[in-house]
C-alpha positions as CSV (number, residue, x, y, z in Angstrom):
1,M,133.4,-24.6,18.1
2,T,136.7,-22.8,16.5
3,G,139.9,-22.7,18.4
4,L,138.5,-24.7,21.4
5,H,139.5,-28.1,21.7
6,V,138.7,-30.7,24.6
7,P,138.4,-34.2,24.6
8,E,134.5,-35.8,24.9
9,P,133.7,-37.5,28.2
10,R,133.1,-41.1,28.8
11,T,130.8,-42.0,30.7
12,V,130.1,-44.9,33.0
13,G,127.5,-46.4,35.4
14,V,125.2,-43.2,35.0
15,R,122.2,-44.1,37.2
16,A,118.7,-44.6,35.2
17,R,115.9,-41.9,36.7
18,S,112.0,-43.0,37.5
19,A,109.9,-41.1,35.8
20,A,109.0,-39.3,38.6
21,S,112.5,-37.5,39.1
22,T,113.5,-36.6,34.9
23,R,113.7,-33.2,36.6
24,R,116.9,-33.8,38.5
25,R,119.1,-33.8,39.1
26,N,122.7,-33.9,39.9
27,P,124.4,-31.0,39.3
28,I,128.3,-32.7,39.1
29,P,126.7,-35.8,38.0
30,T,127.0,-38.7,40.0
31,G,128.6,-41.4,38.7
32,V,129.7,-40.0,35.4
33,I,133.8,-39.9,34.8
34,A,135.1,-37.1,32.2
35,V,138.2,-36.5,31.0
36,V,137.8,-32.9,31.8
37,Q,134.4,-31.6,33.4
38,Y,134.1,-27.6,33.9
39,V,131.7,-25.5,35.3
40,D,130.6,-21.9,34.4
41,T,129.3,-20.6,38.2
42,H,127.9,-17.1,36.2
43,C,126.5,-16.4,32.5
44,H,123.6,-14.7,31.4
45,L,121.5,-17.8,29.3
46,D,118.8,-15.4,28.4
47,H,120.9,-12.6,27.3
48,H,122.2,-13.9,24.1
49,Q,121.3,-12.2,21.4
50,D,122.6,-14.7,18.5
51,L,122.0,-17.8,20.0
52,S,119.6,-19.7,21.6
53,V,119.3,-21.3,25.2
54,A,118.9,-24.2,23.6
55,A,122.0,-23.8,21.6
56,Q,124.4,-22.2,24.3
57,V,123.5,-25.5,26.2
58,E,124.4,-27.5,23.3
59,R,127.9,-26.1,22.7
60,A,129.0,-25.9,26.7
61,R,128.2,-29.9,26.7
62,A,130.1,-30.5,23.9
63,A,132.8,-28.5,25.3
64,G,133.2,-30.1,28.9
65,V,131.1,-27.8,30.7
66,T,128.7,-30.0,33.4
67,T,127.1,-26.7,35.4
68,M,126.2,-23.9,34.6
69,V,124.4,-21.4,36.8
70,T,122.5,-18.8,34.9
71,V,122.1,-15.2,36.8
72,G,119.5,-12.8,37.0
73,T,119.7,-9.0,37.2
74,D,116.2,-7.4,38.0
75,M,112.8,-9.3,38.4
76,A,112.1,-10.3,34.8
77,S,115.7,-11.8,34.4
78,S,115.4,-14.1,37.6
79,T,112.1,-15.2,36.5
80,Q,113.3,-16.2,33.3
81,A,116.8,-17.5,34.9
82,V,114.4,-20.1,37.2
83,A,112.3,-20.8,34.2
84,T,115.3,-21.6,31.9
85,A,116.7,-23.8,35.1
86,R,113.9,-25.9,35.3
87,R,114.2,-26.4,31.4
88,F,117.1,-27.6,31.2
89,D,119.4,-30.4,33.4
90,G,122.9,-29.4,34.9
91,V,121.5,-25.6,34.9
92,W,120.8,-23.4,37.7
93,A,119.3,-20.2,38.9
94,A,120.5,-17.5,40.4
95,V,118.2,-14.2,41.3
96,G,118.4,-11.0,42.3
97,V,118.6,-7.4,41.4
98,H,122.5,-6.0,39.6
99,P,123.5,-2.7,41.7
100,N,123.1,-0.7,38.6
101,D,119.5,-1.8,38.9
102,A,119.1,-1.2,42.7
103,M,116.7,1.4,42.1
104,E,114.1,-1.2,41.2
105,A,114.7,-3.3,44.5
106,T,111.5,-2.0,45.8
107,P,109.4,-4.2,48.5
108,S,107.6,-5.3,45.8
109,V,110.2,-6.5,43.6
110,L,112.1,-8.1,46.5
111,E,109.1,-10.2,47.7
112,V,109.1,-11.7,44.6
113,I,113.1,-12.3,44.6
114,E,112.7,-13.7,47.7
115,R,110.0,-16.3,46.4
116,L,112.2,-17.1,43.4
117,A,115.0,-17.6,46.0
118,K,113.0,-20.3,47.8
119,E,112.6,-22.1,44.4
120,D,114.5,-25.7,44.4
121,V,116.4,-24.9,40.9
122,T,117.9,-21.8,43.1
123,V,121.3,-21.9,44.3
124,A,121.9,-18.1,45.1
125,V,121.0,-14.4,45.5
126,G,122.7,-12.3,43.5
127,E,124.2,-10.9,41.9
128,T,123.8,-7.8,43.9
129,G,126.6,-5.4,45.7
130,L,128.0,-2.3,44.7
131,D,129.3,-0.9,41.4
132,R,130.8,2.6,41.6
133,Y,132.6,2.8,37.9
134,R,128.7,3.4,36.7
135,D,126.5,6.2,38.4
136,H,123.0,4.5,37.8
137,T,122.0,4.3,41.0
138,T,122.6,5.9,44.3
139,P,125.5,4.9,46.7
140,Q,122.2,4.6,49.0
141,Q,120.2,2.8,46.9
142,Q,122.7,0.2,46.3
143,E,123.7,0.0,49.5
144,A,119.9,-0.8,50.5
145,S,119.5,-3.4,47.9
146,F,122.7,-4.9,48.8
147,R,121.9,-5.5,52.6
148,A,118.4,-6.8,51.6
149,H,119.8,-9.1,49.5
150,I,122.6,-10.3,51.9
151,E,119.7,-10.8,54.6
152,L,118.1,-12.9,51.7
153,A,120.7,-15.1,51.0
154,K,120.9,-16.1,54.7
155,R,117.3,-16.3,55.4
156,H,117.0,-19.2,52.8
157,D,120.6,-20.6,52.7
158,R,121.8,-19.5,49.2
159,A,124.9,-18.8,48.1
160,L,125.4,-15.2,47.9
161,V,126.6,-13.6,44.4
162,I,128.3,-10.0,44.4
163,H,129.1,-7.6,42.0
164,C,132.0,-5.4,42.7
165,R,133.6,-2.6,41.1
166,D,135.8,0.1,41.9
167,A,134.1,-0.3,45.7
168,W,136.2,-2.9,47.3
169,P,136.1,-1.2,50.9
170,D,132.9,-0.4,51.1
171,C,131.6,-3.5,50.0
172,L,133.5,-6.0,52.5
173,A,133.0,-3.4,55.0
174,I,129.2,-4.0,54.6
175,L,129.7,-7.4,54.2
176,E,131.4,-7.7,57.7
177,D,129.1,-5.1,59.3
178,Q,126.0,-6.7,58.2
179,G,126.9,-10.4,58.4
180,P,127.3,-12.5,55.6
181,P,125.8,-15.8,54.7
182,E,127.6,-19.1,54.8
183,R,128.5,-19.2,51.3
184,V,129.8,-15.9,49.7
185,V,131.4,-15.8,45.9
186,M,132.7,-13.0,44.7
187,H,131.6,-12.6,40.7
188,C,133.9,-11.5,38.3
189,F,136.8,-11.0,40.9
190,S,138.6,-7.5,40.2
191,G,140.5,-6.6,43.6
192,D,143.6,-7.2,44.3
193,V,146.3,-9.5,46.2
194,E,144.8,-8.0,49.4
195,V,140.9,-7.8,48.8
196,V,142.3,-11.7,47.8
197,E,144.0,-12.0,51.1
198,R,140.6,-10.3,53.2
199,C,138.6,-12.8,51.1
200,A,140.5,-15.8,51.8
201,R,140.4,-15.1,55.6
202,A,136.9,-14.9,55.7
203,G,136.7,-18.5,53.5
204,W,135.2,-16.5,50.3
205,F,135.2,-18.1,46.9
206,M,136.6,-15.7,44.0
207,S,135.6,-16.7,40.8
208,F,137.1,-15.6,37.6
209,A,136.3,-14.8,34.2
210,G,137.5,-14.1,30.6
211,N,138.3,-11.1,31.4
212,V,142.0,-12.7,33.0
213,T,142.8,-13.5,29.5
214,F,142.8,-10.5,28.5
215,H,146.7,-8.9,27.5
216,N,145.9,-6.4,29.5
217,A,145.0,-8.1,32.8
218,A,148.4,-8.5,34.3
219,P,147.3,-7.4,37.8
220,L,144.1,-9.6,37.7
221,R,146.7,-12.4,37.0
222,E,148.9,-11.5,40.0
223,A,145.6,-11.7,42.5
224,A,144.7,-14.9,40.3
225,A,147.7,-16.4,41.3
226,A,147.1,-15.3,44.9
227,V,144.2,-17.0,45.2
228,P,143.6,-20.4,47.5
229,L,143.0,-23.1,45.1
230,G,140.3,-24.2,47.1
231,L,138.3,-20.7,46.8
232,L,138.6,-20.9,43.1
233,L,135.7,-20.8,41.0
234,T,135.4,-20.1,37.0
235,E,132.7,-18.6,34.9
236,T,132.4,-16.3,31.9
237,D,129.7,-14.0,32.8
238,S,128.4,-14.7,29.1
239,P,127.5,-13.1,26.9
240,F,129.9,-10.3,28.1
241,L,133.4,-10.6,28.4
242,T,134.5,-13.3,25.6
243,P,138.1,-14.1,26.4
244,H,141.0,-14.1,24.4
245,P,141.3,-14.9,21.8
246,H,137.9,-14.7,20.8
247,R,137.0,-10.7,21.9
248,G,135.2,-9.5,19.6
249,K,132.1,-12.4,19.4
250,P,129.1,-12.5,21.9
251,N,130.9,-14.8,24.7
252,D,128.6,-18.0,25.8
253,P,129.8,-20.8,28.7
254,S,131.8,-23.3,26.1
255,Y,134.1,-20.9,26.4
256,V,134.9,-21.1,30.5
257,S,137.9,-23.3,29.7
258,F,139.9,-20.4,28.3
259,A,139.6,-18.5,32.0
260,L,140.2,-22.1,33.4
261,R,143.3,-22.5,31.7
262,T,145.4,-18.9,32.4
263,L,144.2,-19.6,36.3
264,A,146.1,-22.7,35.7
265,E,148.9,-21.2,34.1
266,V,149.3,-18.2,36.6
267,Q,149.5,-20.7,39.2
268,G,151.8,-23.1,38.1
269,R,149.4,-26.1,37.8
270,E,147.7,-28.6,35.4
271,P,144.0,-27.5,33.7
272,E,142.9,-30.9,34.6
273,D,143.6,-30.3,38.2
274,V,142.2,-26.8,38.3
275,A,139.2,-28.0,37.0
276,E,138.6,-30.9,39.3
277,A,139.1,-28.4,42.2
278,V,136.9,-25.9,40.9
279,L,134.0,-28.7,40.5
280,R,134.6,-29.9,44.4
281,N,134.9,-25.9,44.8
282,A,131.3,-24.9,43.1
283,Q,129.4,-27.8,44.9
284,R,130.6,-26.2,48.1
285,A,129.9,-22.5,47.4
286,F,126.6,-23.4,45.6
287,A,125.3,-26.5,47.3
288,F,123.7,-28.0,44.5
289,P,120.9,-30.1,45.3
290,N,120.4,-33.6,44.1
291,V,117.2,-33.5,43.7
292,G,115.2,-36.3,42.4
293,A,118.2,-38.6,42.5
294,A,116.5,-42.4,41.4
């Protein structure tokens, strides 16, 4: 991959799996030592127009990405996310209805989302939340869908993955009013330092994508610098938000290190230390189960 050099992981002592446990699963591999391991907590593997899912996973592995969460935005893509997670070791699913599609969050659709949320490869409900940048749906539809997803996450002990764009006061107010689940992830964080402080007080994780590397993203980098290391996550939101210097190309999980290196720079830390912290944070945020471990 042009412009990306990540040392090849070296592995020792990987435990053998029995035939009954071929499908997983150690998301952050037990017994594996890597020079650098990365995690992409939010990608859309089934949305890429140029690369197959298998090709994206292969590229990610070559770049040291051990763990990916592929995210649904409606009933069809959530169903596909679960199917994809079943196919690839170290890939997990998040299921939900995007706020821009909130008109589709009917009782029958939410029933399917709830069924998918119970799957053992599903680690999160979402992405859900509020989007005031686009007006595809009404504020009332978005709020109703958001509240329903919050309850789903609480019922099934899943992380809640939140999309919030130009709606931070309302988003935080709804979360506080409804009562959040135990684990909340602010996907593609776009708030300011004040929002960082409110999220940090609540113990909510904040995830940064490739846009943190953009030349015009100085306010976002200022916010990223204020995030406690124990609440920091990385993502690509691929195939969107391709990081500098690869803007103009479709994004994929192999590029997640660019966001991480920018986060390390603004926090004044070594990239390896931030990568290690993000792996630990991802385990806490998503509670990846070790299903079928030998």
